[in-house]
Z-matrix of the N, CA and C atoms (Angstrom, degrees):
N
C 1 1.468
C 2 1.521 1 109.17
N 3 1.328 2 117.42 1 133.37
C 4 1.448 3 121.12 2 -179.98
C 5 1.517 4 109.20 3 -130.67
N 6 1.339 5 120.84 4 143.75
C 7 1.459 6 124.14 5 0.83
C 8 1.512 7 112.11 6 -73.53
N 9 1.348 8 117.28 7 158.76
C 10 1.459 9 120.13 8 178.66
C 11 1.521 10 110.46 9 -60.96
N 12 1.321 11 117.18 10 145.35
C 13 1.453 12 121.56 11 178.47
C 14 1.516 13 109.44 12 -88.00
N 15 1.332 14 118.44 13 117.62
C 16 1.461 15 120.23 14 -179.09
C 17 1.512 16 111.24 15 -67.76
N 18 1.344 17 116.19 16 144.09
C 19 1.459 18 121.35 17 176.71
C 20 1.519 19 107.73 18 -93.09
N 21 1.321 20 116.73 19 111.37
C 22 1.455 21 121.68 20 -178.79
C 23 1.524 22 108.81 21 -94.36
N 24 1.329 23 119.06 22 121.35
C 25 1.453 24 121.03 23 -179.77
C 26 1.523 25 111.81 24 -58.34
N 27 1.337 26 117.11 25 133.37
C 28 1.450 27 120.97 26 -177.06
C 29 1.523 28 111.84 27 -66.01
N 30 1.340 29 118.05 28 -25.02
C 31 1.448 30 121.29 29 -176.74
C 32 1.518 31 113.14 30 -77.25
N 33 1.322 32 117.30 31 -13.42
C 34 1.460 33 120.15 32 -177.29
C 35 1.524 34 109.57 33 -81.48
N 36 1.339 35 118.02 34 139.05
C 37 1.458 36 120.80 35 -176.28
C 38 1.515 37 113.97 36 -73.72
N 39 1.320 38 118.23 37 -27.44
C 40 1.456 39 118.19 38 -176.61
C 41 1.507 40 111.96 39 -160.74
N 42 1.329 41 116.91 40 151.25
C 43 1.454 42 121.27 41 -177.59
C 44 1.517 43 111.21 42 -64.74
N 45 1.354 44 117.78 43 -37.68
C 46 1.457 45 120.05 44 -178.44
C 47 1.515 46 112.05 45 -61.07
N 48 1.340 47 117.55 46 -44.44
C 49 1.462 48 120.68 47 179.46
C 50 1.519 49 110.95 48 -67.16
N 51 1.333 50 116.07 49 -36.18
C 52 1.466 51 120.12 50 -177.82
C 53 1.519 52 111.21 51 -68.16
N 54 1.324 53 117.36 52 -35.36
C 55 1.462 54 120.48 53 -176.33
C 56 1.531 55 112.33 54 -83.04
N 57 1.298 56 119.15 55 -23.22
C 58 1.452 57 121.67 56 -165.24
C 59 1.522 58 115.58 57 -56.65
N 60 1.345 59 121.97 58 -38.87
C 61 1.465 60 119.02 59 -175.77
C 62 1.525 61 114.43 60 -64.90
N 63 1.329 62 118.75 61 -22.91
C 64 1.462 63 120.73 62 -176.24
C 65 1.514 64 110.64 63 -98.95
N 66 1.325 65 116.72 64 128.06
C 67 1.464 66 122.20 65 -179.22
C 68 1.507 67 109.38 66 -118.35
N 69 1.329 68 116.02 67 139.50
C 70 1.456 69 121.38 68 173.74
C 71 1.528 70 107.66 69 -125.86
N 72 1.335 71 117.39 70 136.99
C 73 1.469 72 121.39 71 -174.84
C 74 1.520 73 110.96 72 -117.26
N 75 1.334 74 115.56 73 134.07
C 76 1.455 75 122.94 74 175.90
C 77 1.513 76 110.37 75 -104.91
N 78 1.305 77 115.52 76 153.63
C 79 1.461 78 119.49 77 175.29
C 80 1.517 79 108.86 78 -124.15
N 81 1.312 80 116.44 79 136.58
C 82 1.460 81 122.31 80 174.78
C 83 1.510 82 106.84 81 -117.95
N 84 1.298 83 117.16 82 122.04
C 85 1.464 84 118.37 83 -179.58
C 86 1.525 85 109.43 84 -139.91
N 87 1.322 86 115.43 85 164.84
C 88 1.452 87 121.52 86 175.55
C 89 1.512 88 108.82 87 -120.11
N 90 1.299 89 116.79 88 136.82
C 91 1.457 90 120.15 89 177.13
C 92 1.521 91 108.57 90 -147.59
N 93 1.327 92 116.74 91 156.38
C 94 1.452 93 119.68 92 -179.81
C 95 1.520 94 110.24 93 -63.86
N 96 1.316 95 115.46 94 137.90
C 97 1.457 96 119.24 95 179.17
C 98 1.521 97 109.55 96 -104.83
N 99 1.315 98 114.96 97 -179.45
C 100 1.451 99 119.51 98 -174.86
C 101 1.519 100 112.78 99 -85.45
N 102 1.334 101 118.67 100 -0.57
C 103 1.456 102 119.25 101 -173.95
C 104 1.518 103 112.56 102 -78.67
N 105 1.346 104 117.99 103 -42.66
C 106 1.461 105 120.44 104 178.68
C 107 1.518 106 108.15 105 -166.98
N 108 1.325 107 116.17 106 168.11
C 109 1.455 108 119.99 107 -179.10
C 110 1.511 109 113.22 108 -64.28
N 111 1.332 110 118.03 109 -22.80
C 112 1.457 111 121.15 110 -177.50
C 113 1.527 112 111.63 111 -107.09
N 114 1.275 113 116.12 112 14.23
C 115 1.451 114 121.13 113 -179.79
C 116 1.526 115 109.14 114 -101.11
N 117 1.317 116 116.29 115 143.88
C 118 1.466 117 120.06 116 -177.01
C 119 1.512 118 110.88 117 -127.83
N 120 1.310 119 114.45 118 145.79
C 121 1.461 120 120.93 119 173.97
C 122 1.516 121 107.62 120 -105.04
N 123 1.301 122 116.68 121 132.26
C 124 1.457 123 121.01 122 178.92
C 125 1.518 124 108.35 123 -106.06
N 126 1.321 125 116.90 124 123.30
C 127 1.450 126 121.33 125 -175.73
C 128 1.516 127 111.33 126 -118.58
N 129 1.312 128 117.37 127 139.67
C 130 1.458 129 120.88 128 177.82
C 131 1.515 130 110.22 129 -118.87
N 132 1.364 131 117.75 130 129.41
C 133 1.451 132 120.71 131 175.88
C 134 1.514 133 109.33 132 -123.59
N 135 1.324 134 116.16 133 166.36
C 136 1.462 135 121.01 134 -175.91
C 137 1.510 136 113.62 135 -112.55
N 138 1.308 137 114.02 136 144.52
C 139 1.454 138 118.55 137 156.09
C 140 1.507 139 102.56 138 -113.17
N 141 1.322 140 115.77 139 107.10
C 142 1.450 141 120.36 140 178.88
C 143 1.519 142 107.21 141 -95.43
N 144 1.499 143 125.61 142 110.64
C 145 1.472 144 133.65 143 -178.66
C 146 1.347 145 116.03 144 -19.00
N 147 1.503 146 64.74 145 15.50
C 148 1.408 147 83.16 146 178.71
C 149 1.366 148 108.13 147 -42.62
N 150 11.449 149 54.27 148 -82.70
C 151 1.400 150 115.10 149 92.41
C 152 0.482 151 58.64 150 92.42
N 153 5.779 152 64.88 151 57.77
C 154 0.908 153 118.14 152 -152.34
C 155 1.141 154 90.18 153 -153.85
N 156 0.805 155 82.88 154 -173.91
C 157 1.451 156 40.35 155 -172.49
C 158 1.502 157 106.12 156 -93.57
N 159 1.303 158 111.78 157 143.17
C 160 1.441 159 116.91 158 -176.76
C 161 1.509 160 111.11 159 -118.49
N 162 1.310 161 117.15 160 -25.84
C 163 1.443 162 117.79 161 -174.09
C 164 1.519 163 111.18 162 -127.87
N 165 1.313 164 115.01 163 161.67
C 166 1.455 165 120.56 164 179.88
C 167 1.515 166 107.36 165 -144.05
N 168 1.341 167 117.11 166 110.52
C 169 1.450 168 121.13 167 177.69
C 170 1.511 169 108.71 168 -94.86
N 171 1.306 170 117.66 169 135.29
C 172 1.453 171 118.56 170 -173.87
C 173 1.517 172 110.68 171 -148.36
N 174 1.330 173 115.87 172 113.60
C 175 1.451 174 121.32 173 167.02
C 176 1.513 175 115.39 174 68.55
N 177 1.307 176 115.00 175 179.97
C 178 1.451 177 123.30 176 178.60
C 179 1.522 178 109.22 177 -99.43
N 180 1.360 179 117.53 178 159.96
C 181 1.451 180 119.35 179 174.89
C 182 1.517 181 111.03 180 -59.83
N 183 1.330 182 116.42 181 147.19
C 184 1.454 183 119.93 182 179.04
C 185 1.520 184 109.99 183 -61.92
N 186 1.335 185 118.38 184 139.57
C 187 1.464 186 120.25 185 178.10
C 188 1.523 187 110.32 186 -69.47
N 189 1.354 188 117.02 187 158.80
C 190 1.463 189 119.56 188 178.14
C 191 1.513 190 111.68 189 -57.93
N 192 1.312 191 116.50 190 144.00
C 193 1.453 192 122.54 191 177.69
C 194 1.526 193 108.30 192 -78.27
N 195 1.358 194 118.81 193 119.19
C 196 1.466 195 120.02 194 -178.77
C 197 1.522 196 112.44 195 -56.09
N 198 1.316 197 117.38 196 -29.40
C 199 1.449 198 120.22 197 -178.74
C 200 1.512 199 114.12 198 -74.04
N 201 1.351 200 117.07 199 -8.18
C 202 1.449 201 120.60 200 -177.79
C 203 1.523 202 111.76 201 -99.27
N 204 1.335 203 117.61 202 4.70
C 205 1.455 204 119.78 203 177.72
C 206 1.511 205 112.11 204 102.58
N 207 1.325 206 118.07 205 157.95
C 208 1.457 207 122.16 206 -173.68
C 209 1.523 208 112.35 207 -69.48
N 210 1.336 209 118.59 208 -23.70
C 211 1.456 210 121.28 209 -178.08
C 212 1.530 211 112.91 210 -99.73
N 213 1.333 212 115.35 211 8.92
C 214 1.467 213 118.00 212 -177.98
C 215 1.522 214 110.58 213 -66.07
N 216 1.331 215 116.80 214 142.16
C 217 1.459 216 121.84 215 178.13
C 218 1.527 217 110.38 216 -84.19
N 219 1.357 218 117.84 217 154.06
C 220 1.463 219 120.05 218 175.98
C 221 1.521 220 111.01 219 -61.91
N 222 1.317 221 115.61 220 151.46
C 223 1.466 222 120.53 221 178.94
C 224 1.523 223 111.32 222 -76.62
N 225 1.344 224 118.57 223 -24.27
C 226 1.455 225 123.57 224 176.97
C 227 1.525 226 112.85 225 56.59
N 228 1.318 227 116.57 226 42.01
C 229 1.456 228 118.63 227 177.87
C 230 1.527 229 111.60 228 -91.88
N 231 1.311 230 117.42 229 -24.49
C 232 1.452 231 119.91 230 176.03
C 233 1.516 232 112.27 231 73.49
N 234 1.335 233 117.32 232 173.94
C 235 1.468 234 121.62 233 -174.72
C 236 1.529 235 113.53 234 -73.99
N 237 1.323 236 119.23 235 -12.56
C 238 1.464 237 120.32 236 -179.26
C 239 1.521 238 112.77 237 -84.68
N 240 1.334 239 117.14 238 -8.95
C 241 1.457 240 119.53 239 175.46
C 242 1.514 241 114.83 240 87.14
N 243 1.336 242 118.03 241 2.81
C 244 1.462 243 119.86 242 174.38
C 245 1.523 244 108.92 243 -139.79
N 246 1.323 245 116.78 244 165.35
C 247 1.455 246 121.46 245 -170.59
C 248 1.528 247 111.78 246 -65.67
N 249 1.326 248 115.77 247 134.82
C 250 1.460 249 120.91 248 179.62
C 251 1.524 250 110.14 249 -80.88
N 252 1.329 251 116.00 250 169.81
C 253 1.467 252 121.01 251 -178.55
C 254 1.524 253 112.66 252 -86.64
N 255 1.320 254 117.07 253 -40.41
C 256 1.455 255 120.91 254 179.01
C 257 1.517 256 108.49 255 -167.51
N 258 1.320 257 116.23 256 175.36
C 259 1.450 258 121.45 257 178.28
C 260 1.520 259 111.47 258 -122.32
N 261 1.333 260 116.19 259 148.78
C 262 1.460 261 122.57 260 171.93
C 263 1.518 262 106.28 261 -126.44
N 264 1.331 263 116.84 262 111.83
C 265 1.449 264 120.29 263 -174.03
C 266 1.518 265 110.02 264 61.12
N 267 1.346 266 118.09 265 -130.18
C 268 1.474 267 120.19 266 -178.79
C 269 1.523 268 113.30 267 -85.63
N 270 1.321 269 118.89 268 3.86
C 271 1.456 270 121.57 269 -172.58
C 272 1.528 271 111.97 270 -108.25
N 273 1.321 272 115.55 271 154.01
C 274 1.463 273 121.30 272 174.74
C 275 1.518 274 108.57 273 -108.83
N 276 1.324 275 116.69 274 149.95
C 277 1.457 276 122.16 275 -173.39
C 278 1.522 277 110.25 276 -127.21
N 279 1.340 278 115.45 277 134.86
C 280 1.454 279 123.25 278 175.83
C 281 1.531 280 108.79 279 -110.55
N 282 1.313 281 117.65 280 135.14
C 283 1.460 282 121.89 281 179.39
C 284 1.517 283 110.74 282 -90.73
N 285 1.311 284 115.69 283 141.12
C 286 1.456 285 120.78 284 174.43
C 287 1.525 286 108.32 285 -70.75
N 288 1.302 287 119.57 286 126.11
C 289 1.469 288 120.14 287 -177.24
C 290 1.526 289 111.52 288 -81.28
N 291 1.344 290 116.94 289 150.14
C 292 1.475 291 127.96 290 -13.01
C 293 1.530 292 108.83 291 -95.86
N 294 1.314 293 117.90 292 94.38
C 295 1.455 294 122.46 293 -170.14
C 296 1.522 295 113.18 294 -60.91
N 297 1.331 296 117.59 295 -50.24
C 298 1.463 297 120.38 296 -175.68
C 299 1.523 298 111.56 297 -60.53
N 300 1.333 299 116.25 298 -43.51
C 301 1.466 300 119.96 299 -179.94
C 302 1.523 301 111.49 300 -67.04
N 303 1.328 302 116.18 301 -36.98
C 304 1.457 303 120.42 302 179.46
C 305 1.531 304 111.20 303 -65.04
N 306 1.318 305 117.36 304 -44.88
C 307 1.456 306 120.57 305 178.69
C 308 1.528 307 111.06 306 -63.95
N 309 1.333 308 116.50 307 -39.59
C 310 1.464 309 119.73 308 178.93
C 311 1.522 310 110.68 309 -63.56
N 312 1.329 311 117.57 310 -42.79
C 313 1.464 312 121.18 311 178.64
C 314 1.528 313 110.99 312 -62.13
N 315 1.330 314 117.00 313 -47.40
C 316 1.462 315 120.68 314 -178.57
C 317 1.525 316 111.49 315 -63.76
N 318 1.327 317 117.68 316 -34.99
C 319 1.465 318 120.12 317 -179.00
C 320 1.516 319 111.60 318 -68.48
N 321 1.335 320 117.76 319 -22.70
C 322 1.464 321 121.33 320 176.73
C 323 1.526 322 110.76 321 -78.88
N 324 1.330 323 116.51 322 -40.76
C 325 1.465 324 121.14 323 -173.87
C 326 1.524 325 113.63 324 -87.89
N 327 1.348 326 117.97 325 -25.43
C 328 1.457 327 121.27 326 -171.95
C 329 1.518 328 110.81 327 -140.95
N 330 1.340 329 115.33 328 168.51
C 331 1.453 330 121.16 329 162.67
C 332 1.524 331 107.11 330 -84.79
N 333 1.312 332 117.46 331 134.23
C 334 1.462 333 122.15 332 -177.52
C 335 1.521 334 111.09 333 -108.37
N 336 1.326 335 115.34 334 147.25
C 337 1.464 336 122.00 335 172.19
C 338 1.521 337 107.65 336 -143.02
N 339 1.319 338 116.38 337 159.13
C 340 1.462 339 121.73 338 177.79
C 341 1.522 340 108.49 339 -124.20
N 342 1.335 341 114.58 340 128.16
C 343 1.472 342 120.75 341 179.95
C 344 1.520 343 107.51 342 -136.93
N 345 1.308 344 116.11 343 120.36
C 346 1.450 345 121.36 344 -174.96
C 347 1.515 346 110.88 345 -128.04
N 348 1.317 347 115.31 346 154.73
C 349 1.461 348 120.41 347 172.42
C 350 1.522 349 111.56 348 -92.16
N 351 1.322 350 116.94 349 6.30
C 352 1.466 351 121.53 350 174.82
C 353 1.529 352 109.43 351 -82.27
N 354 1.321 353 116.05 352 171.04
C 355 1.459 354 121.14 353 -179.67
C 356 1.517 355 112.01 354 -60.89
N 357 1.330 356 116.17 355 147.92
C 358 1.457 357 120.92 356 -175.84
C 359 1.524 358 112.28 357 -59.33
N 360 1.330 359 117.81 358 -44.57
C 361 1.467 360 120.67 359 -178.84
C 362 1.524 361 111.09 360 -64.75
N 363 1.338 362 115.96 361 -40.71
C 364 1.470 363 120.33 362 178.45
C 365 1.524 364 110.67 363 -62.12
N 366 1.324 365 116.66 364 -43.16
C 367 1.459 366 120.66 365 -179.42
C 368 1.525 367 110.59 366 -61.53
N 369 1.320 368 116.98 367 -45.73
C 370 1.464 369 120.06 368 179.85
C 371 1.518 370 111.44 369 -61.94
N 372 1.349 371 117.04 370 -36.93
C 373 1.465 372 120.87 371 179.44
C 374 1.521 373 110.68 372 -64.87
N 375 1.332 374 116.90 373 -47.37
C 376 1.458 375 120.77 374 -179.32
C 377 1.526 376 111.29 375 -65.47
N 378 1.331 377 116.21 376 -45.38
C 379 1.465 378 120.00 377 -178.91
C 380 1.523 379 110.80 378 -61.14
N 381 1.332 380 117.09 379 -38.08
C 382 1.455 381 120.22 380 178.24
C 383 1.509 382 113.27 381 -62.54
N 384 1.331 383 116.96 382 -22.62
C 385 1.466 384 121.13 383 -179.30
C 386 1.521 385 113.30 384 -94.39
N 387 1.323 386 118.54 385 -29.03
C 388 1.467 387 119.74 386 -173.00
C 389 1.522 388 113.85 387 -102.62
N 390 1.325 389 117.99 388 -19.12
C 391 1.463 390 120.43 389 -176.19
C 392 1.522 391 109.66 390 -103.81
N 393 1.313 392 116.93 391 124.44
C 394 1.460 393 122.37 392 178.98
C 395 1.523 394 110.60 393 -63.09
N 396 1.335 395 118.03 394 144.04
C 397 1.472 396 120.39 395 176.21
C 398 1.528 397 112.58 396 -59.66
N 399 1.320 398 116.91 397 -19.23
C 400 1.463 399 120.22 398 -179.94
C 401 1.524 400 112.53 399 -79.38
N 402 1.347 401 117.19 400 -9.96
C 403 1.463 402 121.31 401 179.02
C 404 1.524 403 109.01 402 -98.13
N 405 1.321 404 116.18 403 122.07
C 406 1.460 405 121.60 404 179.30
C 407 1.522 406 109.54 405 -93.93
N 408 1.321 407 116.91 406 119.05
C 409 1.459 408 122.00 407 178.87
C 410 1.524 409 110.34 408 -90.24
N 411 1.337 410 115.90 409 142.84
C 412 1.463 411 120.24 410 176.54
C 413 1.525 412 110.69 411 -66.12
N 414 1.340 413 117.12 412 -38.56
C 415 1.454 414 121.94 413 174.83
C 416 1.520 415 108.56 414 -167.13
N 417 1.324 416 116.13 415 162.04
C 418 1.458 417 123.77 416 174.06
C 419 1.521 418 107.07 417 -130.19
N 420 1.332 419 116.22 418 111.60
C 421 1.465 420 121.09 419 -176.12
C 422 1.522 421 110.39 420 -119.45
N 423 1.322 422 115.72 421 148.62
C 424 1.455 423 122.96 422 174.15
C 425 1.521 424 110.84 423 -115.72
N 426 1.322 425 115.19 424 -158.27
C 427 1.461 426 120.15 425 -173.71
C 428 1.521 427 112.96 426 -63.19
N 429 1.325 428 117.92 427 -24.52
C 430 1.459 429 120.13 428 -177.51
C 431 1.528 430 112.46 429 -66.00
N 432 1.336 431 117.79 430 -18.34
C 433 1.457 432 120.94 431 178.01
C 434 1.529 433 111.75 432 -97.88
N 435 1.334 434 117.02 433 1.82
C 436 1.461 435 120.90 434 177.13
C 437 1.532 436 109.80 435 -86.85
N 438 1.324 437 115.33 436 165.06
C 439 1.462 438 122.38 437 176.54
C 440 1.528 439 108.35 438 -104.90
N 441 1.323 440 117.22 439 126.01
C 442 1.457 441 120.26 440 179.33
C 443 1.523 442 110.43 441 -78.85
N 444 1.341 443 114.80 442 132.64
C 445 1.465 444 120.81 443 -179.17
C 446 1.521 445 108.80 444 -133.25
N 447 1.344 446 116.50 445 126.92
C 448 1.458 447 121.39 446 -178.44
C 449 1.519 448 110.34 447 -90.50
N 450 1.346 449 115.91 448 126.31
C 451 1.458 450 121.32 449 173.84
C 452 1.526 451 108.08 450 -76.59
N 453 1.319 452 117.89 451 117.12
C 454 1.463 453 121.79 452 -174.06
C 455 1.523 454 113.29 453 -70.24
N 456 1.322 455 117.46 454 -16.72
C 457 1.462 456 120.35 455 178.97
C 458 1.518 457 112.31 456 -92.34
N 459 1.329 458 117.00 457 -47.80
C 460 1.468 459 120.43 458 -177.69
C 461 1.527 460 112.66 459 -94.44
N 462 1.348 461 116.82 460 -15.38
C 463 1.455 462 123.05 461 -175.87
C 464 1.526 463 112.41 462 62.80
N 465 1.332 464 116.33 463 20.86
C 466 1.461 465 120.59 464 172.39
C 467 1.525 466 109.10 465 -83.79
N 468 1.318 467 115.80 466 151.05
C 469 1.457 468 120.83 467 177.73
C 470 1.523 469 109.16 468 -99.90
N 471 1.329 470 116.52 469 123.64
C 472 1.456 471 122.12 470 174.43
C 473 1.522 472 108.81 471 -99.51
N 474 1.337 473 115.16 472 148.26
C 475 1.455 474 121.06 473 175.86
C 476 1.525 475 107.45 474 -106.50
N 477 1.328 476 115.62 475 106.34
C 478 1.456 477 122.95 476 -172.44
C 479 1.526 478 110.11 477 -92.11
N 480 1.341 479 115.56 478 138.22
C 481 1.465 480 120.95 479 174.18
C 482 1.522 481 108.07 480 -95.37
N 483 1.312 482 115.70 481 102.77
C 484 1.463 483 122.17 482 -178.39
C 485 1.525 484 108.54 483 -92.21
N 486 1.336 485 116.23 484 112.17
C 487 1.459 486 120.59 485 -175.76
C 488 1.519 487 113.33 486 -70.56
N 489 1.325 488 117.74 487 -4.73
C 490 1.462 489 118.86 488 173.02
C 491 1.527 490 110.20 489 -60.96
N 492 1.324 491 116.85 490 -30.19
C 493 1.467 492 120.24 491 177.60
C 494 1.516 493 110.89 492 -68.37
N 495 1.334 494 117.12 493 -32.08
C 496 1.464 495 121.20 494 175.71
C 497 1.522 496 109.82 495 -72.12
N 498 1.320 497 116.58 496 -38.87
C 499 1.463 498 121.10 497 179.06
C 500 1.526 499 111.00 498 -60.29
N 501 1.339 500 116.89 499 -34.72
C 502 1.465 501 120.21 500 179.94
C 503 1.522 502 112.24 501 -66.38
N 504 1.326 503 116.97 502 -18.26
C 505 1.459 504 120.90 503 176.52
C 506 1.523 505 112.04 504 -81.46
N 507 1.322 506 116.51 505 -4.54
C 508 1.456 507 120.15 506 177.68
C 509 1.505 508 115.30 507 105.77
N 510 1.344 509 118.06 508 6.19
C 511 1.459 510 121.03 509 -178.70
C 512 1.529 511 110.62 510 -89.26
N 513 1.316 512 115.23 511 140.53
C 514 1.459 513 122.91 512 176.49
C 515 1.524 514 108.19 513 -82.63
N 516 1.318 515 118.44 514 117.28
C 517 1.465 516 121.15 515 -175.93
C 518 1.524 517 112.77 516 -65.49
N 519 1.308 518 118.26 517 -14.44
C 520 1.462 519 119.82 518 172.99
C 521 1.518 520 110.88 519 -67.28
N 522 1.329 521 117.33 520 -18.62
C 523 1.446 522 123.37 521 -177.17
C 524 1.528 523 112.30 522 -116.16
N 525 1.322 524 116.34 523 22.82
C 526 1.464 525 120.88 524 -178.25
C 527 1.524 526 109.86 525 -117.42
N 528 1.327 527 116.16 526 130.70
C 529 1.465 528 122.93 527 173.86
C 530 1.518 529 108.56 528 -119.21
N 531 1.321 530 115.73 529 142.23
C 532 1.463 531 120.58 530 173.48
C 533 1.520 532 107.63 531 -123.50
N 534 1.321 533 116.63 532 126.63
C 535 1.463 534 122.62 533 -177.30
C 536 1.518 535 108.01 534 -104.11
N 537 1.330 536 116.16 535 124.31
C 538 1.459 537 119.71 536 -173.27
C 539 1.526 538 109.37 537 -152.70
N 540 1.331 539 115.75 538 155.55
C 541 1.473 540 119.38 539 175.79
C 542 1.530 541 111.47 540 -108.35
N 543 1.351 542 116.93 541 8.48
C 544 1.464 543 121.22 542 179.61
C 545 1.522 544 108.69 543 -127.12
N 546 1.337 545 118.35 544 91.46
C 547 1.463 546 120.88 545 -173.56
C 548 1.521 547 114.70 546 -55.13
N 549 1.332 548 118.34 547 -34.61
C 550 1.470 549 118.90 548 -175.17
C 551 1.530 550 111.77 549 -65.54
N 552 1.320 551 118.11 550 -22.54
C 553 1.463 552 120.18 551 -178.59
C 554 1.519 553 113.19 552 -79.97
N 555 1.317 554 116.46 553 -12.16
C 556 1.472 555 119.73 554 176.86
C 557 1.529 556 110.06 555 -124.46
N 558 1.342 557 116.66 556 26.05
C 559 1.462 558 120.22 557 -171.96
C 560 1.527 559 113.22 558 -67.66
N 561 1.319 560 118.45 559 -17.48
C 562 1.463 561 119.67 560 177.86
C 563 1.531 562 112.08 561 -78.49
N 564 1.330 563 116.35 562 -11.59
C 565 1.464 564 119.77 563 -176.47
C 566 1.532 565 109.76 564 -141.24
N 567 1.321 566 116.69 565 52.50
C 568 1.462 567 119.89 566 -177.07
C 569 1.521 568 112.28 567 -61.88
N 570 1.338 569 117.67 568 -26.07
C 571 1.456 570 119.91 569 178.45
C 572 1.509 571 113.44 570 -67.83
N 573 1.336 572 117.25 571 -19.71
C 574 1.465 573 121.88 572 178.51
C 575 1.517 574 112.61 573 -95.67
N 576 1.330 575 117.53 574 -4.20
C 577 1.461 576 121.15 575 -169.41
C 578 1.519 577 112.70 576 -93.93
N 579 1.334 578 114.23 577 140.79
C 580 1.464 579 122.62 578 167.11
C 581 1.520 580 105.71 579 -119.06
N 582 1.332 581 116.98 580 116.42
C 583 1.461 582 120.83 581 -176.17
C 584 1.520 583 110.37 582 -91.73
N 585 1.333 584 115.03 583 135.71
C 586 1.458 585 120.96 584 176.95
C 587 1.522 586 109.10 585 -124.44
N 588 1.329 587 118.65 586 154.35
C 589 1.469 588 120.78 587 179.40
C 590 1.522 589 110.97 588 -72.91
N 591 1.335 590 117.82 589 152.27
C 592 1.470 591 119.95 590 176.85
C 593 1.518 592 111.45 591 -61.33
N 594 1.313 593 115.42 592 150.57
C 595 1.467 594 121.71 593 175.18
C 596 1.520 595 108.55 594 -90.03
N 597 1.325 596 117.08 595 124.60
C 598 1.461 597 121.87 596 -177.38
C 599 1.525 598 112.78 597 -108.64
N 600 1.335 599 117.18 598 8.98
C 601 1.453 600 119.92 599 176.44
C 602 1.518 601 114.99 600 100.64
N 603 1.320 602 118.63 601 4.11
C 604 1.462 603 121.57 602 -179.64
C 605 1.532 604 110.05 603 -69.37
N 606 1.345 605 119.10 604 116.72
C 607 1.470 606 120.40 605 -178.78
C 608 1.523 607 112.80 606 -67.52
N 609 1.335 608 118.02 607 -13.04
C 610 1.468 609 121.73 608 178.39
C 611 1.529 610 111.63 609 -96.25
N 612 1.324 611 117.47 610 9.51
C 613 1.467 612 120.93 611 179.79
C 614 1.527 613 110.28 612 -58.53
N 615 1.329 614 116.94 613 133.90
C 616 1.473 615 121.56 614 -177.61
C 617 1.531 616 111.86 615 -121.91
N 618 1.316 617 117.22 616 17.70
C 619 1.461 618 120.20 617 -177.84
C 620 1.527 619 112.00 618 -59.68
N 621 1.342 620 117.78 619 -44.15
C 622 1.459 621 120.06 620 -177.03
C 623 1.521 622 112.15 621 -67.09
N 624 1.321 623 117.20 622 -31.12
C 625 1.465 624 120.39 623 176.79
C 626 1.522 625 110.47 624 -64.32
N 627 1.335 626 116.14 625 -47.13
C 628 1.466 627 119.91 626 179.25
C 629 1.522 628 111.01 627 -67.75
N 630 1.339 629 116.02 628 -36.67
C 631 1.458 630 119.70 629 -179.11
C 632 1.526 631 111.28 630 -65.27
N 633 1.316 632 118.19 631 -39.60
C 634 1.464 633 121.07 632 178.91
C 635 1.527 634 110.78 633 -61.15
N 636 1.323 635 116.79 634 -43.34
C 637 1.464 636 120.04 635 178.01
C 638 1.522 637 111.11 636 -62.10
N 639 1.339 638 116.23 637 -39.96
C 640 1.461 639 120.12 638 -178.68
C 641 1.530 640 111.07 639 -69.36
N 642 1.323 641 117.61 640 -43.67
C 643 1.450 642 120.25 641 -179.86
C 644 1.522 643 111.91 642 -63.00
N 645 1.330 644 116.40 643 -33.39
C 646 1.459 645 119.40 644 177.71
C 647 1.527 646 110.99 645 -61.64
N 648 1.332 647 116.67 646 -31.47
C 649 1.464 648 120.69 647 179.02
C 650 1.527 649 111.89 648 -72.24
N 651 1.334 650 117.33 649 -27.53
C 652 1.462 651 121.74 650 -176.02
C 653 1.523 652 113.60 651 -89.41
N 654 1.308 653 117.00 652 -8.49
C 655 1.464 654 120.46 653 -170.19
C 656 1.523 655 113.33 654 -58.14
N 657 1.310 656 117.86 655 -36.46
C 658 1.466 657 121.15 656 -175.58
C 659 1.532 658 112.87 657 -100.88
N 660 1.347 659 118.10 658 8.58
C 661 1.459 660 120.53 659 179.63
C 662 1.532 661 110.32 660 -70.60
N 663 1.337 662 118.28 661 133.31
C 664 1.472 663 120.23 662 -179.26
C 665 1.526 664 113.38 663 -70.50
N 666 1.342 665 116.98 664 -28.64
C 667 1.465 666 120.43 665 -179.22
C 668 1.531 667 108.58 666 -147.92
N 669 1.334 668 116.91 667 101.81
C 670 1.463 669 120.98 668 -176.46
C 671 1.523 670 111.97 669 -72.55
N 672 1.326 671 117.69 670 -16.33
C 673 1.460 672 120.85 671 -175.03
C 674 1.525 673 112.82 672 -71.23
N 675 1.325 674 117.75 673 -24.61
C 676 1.464 675 120.78 674 -176.61
C 677 1.524 676 111.78 675 -86.80
N 678 1.324 677 118.12 676 -4.74
C 679 1.460 678 121.64 677 -177.78
C 680 1.525 679 110.72 678 -87.41
N 681 1.332 680 116.62 679 142.26
C 682 1.454 681 121.26 680 173.56
C 683 1.526 682 108.18 681 -81.80
N 684 1.345 683 116.17 682 115.14
C 685 1.464 684 120.27 683 -172.85
C 686 1.523 685 113.08 684 -115.76
N 687 1.331 686 118.15 685 0.60
C 688 1.464 687 119.69 686 -174.00
C 689 1.531 688 113.11 687 -67.58
N 690 1.318 689 118.01 688 -28.50
C 691 1.457 690 119.63 689 179.15
C 692 1.512 691 113.64 690 -106.00
N 693 1.330 692 116.64 691 31.23
C 694 1.469 693 121.27 692 -171.85
C 695 1.532 694 112.76 693 -60.93
N 696 1.320 695 118.45 694 -30.40
C 697 1.474 696 120.15 695 -173.97
C 698 1.513 697 113.29 696 -82.87
N 699 1.340 698 117.53 697 -8.51
C 700 1.471 699 119.40 698 -179.04
C 701 1.533 700 111.02 699 -86.52
């Protein structure tokens, strides 16, 4: 049965107090996808108190079919061949399944936060669409809270998520997980990272289902940093 049912200790006075020490962080970012030069993929990762991709933005809505009349509305099927979840500006976005259920499960077991290397306004827009008002996030951060790091070989600038900034909020990094599909962005804290594959729009993707089962196993670990997590999906 999924999602797994968390075991809440009977001695604890309330679920909120029981969950508070553990933080999980998500990341929402935009990157060019393989569909076209103007198409973007939107990815969401987590920092669980202890960000996947959770979303995939692809292309513009289909233009009206001339054969359907001048007032016909667009079909909005997008380049993936099935109906998208919503649009941001000229782009359509597909959610990694089952996103809503996964976020609800994580909000019961952990404190959630979202940290992205995308623009701050973009992150707030996406988070407003994917996170239920009933889920309280510890924080929502964009690229302005990242640390810029220059690659000396390629001269590209990476936006690093330094968990020392999370530690300053009072969280114990032994109890913090960050879920991301770009290892170089969390390279300062690889012991806290759970890496997931990018979402390419496959409606049969089951990464979040497996990830929920795995995170349930880590919930009571005293120090997640000492665990080998690179082969978690096998």
